N, C-alpha and C positions, 0 to 999 in steps of 0.2 A: 854312343854306342847306337846303331837302329836295326834291326834286326826283324824278322817275316816272322820269324815263330817255328820254322816248321823243321823237323829234328838235324835236318844236314847245314842249315845255317849257321850252328855255332858250334864249332866242335870244338873238346875238352883244348886243343892245344892252340887255336884262335883265340876262345878267353886267354886263360892262360897268357896266350904271348898281348893281347889287349889291356890285358887287367882292366877291366868298365867298371867305372864306380856309380854308373847309370845306366840304364838298358831303357830305351822305349821301345815300344813294341805296339805298330802300325798292325792293330787289327779286327772284323768286324765282329761283331756279335753272333754266335751260332756258327761259324762259317764254313761254308764246305768243307774243306781240309783239315781240321780239326786244330786247326792255329792258335795259341800256342801250342809246340810240343810239348807235355810234363817236363821230357830228359833237356831238355835246353833251357826251361824254368828252375831245372835242379842247379843243373851243372853253374845259371847265373848267380842261384844260391848259394852255393861252395864258394866260389869268389866274394862272395860278397858287397855282390850289384844291387842295388835300389833299383828296382822294377818297375813298369806304369807301363801298362796296358790300353789304347781307347780301346778295346771290350768289355771293358770295367769301371774305366775312366770318364770316355769321350777322349775329349779336344785337349791335349796336351801343351802346350807352353814352358820354352828352358829359355828362361835367360841365361847368358854367358858377358861375362865384364872384362874388358882390359888384362885381368889381373887373373883369369882363368876362375873366378870362380864364378858359383851358378845356381840358380833356385831355380826349382821345379813349380806347376803351378796348374794345378786343374781348374777350369773353367769349365 
């Protein structure tokens, strides 16, 4: 799941429907919009999603094989 991190980008209903295992938030460090919104992060944490943020980790690569197994790399 890829989101912007704005407070309206991922409602509780949406997160409950999608049930993300991992979440990539593409956001610039110290951006003018204050993304990612703290409420969005909390919603994702409550669902147990692993959260990867480009403002903290830089480039993030997600590899998925034909069995839908995935590996996340921060390079």
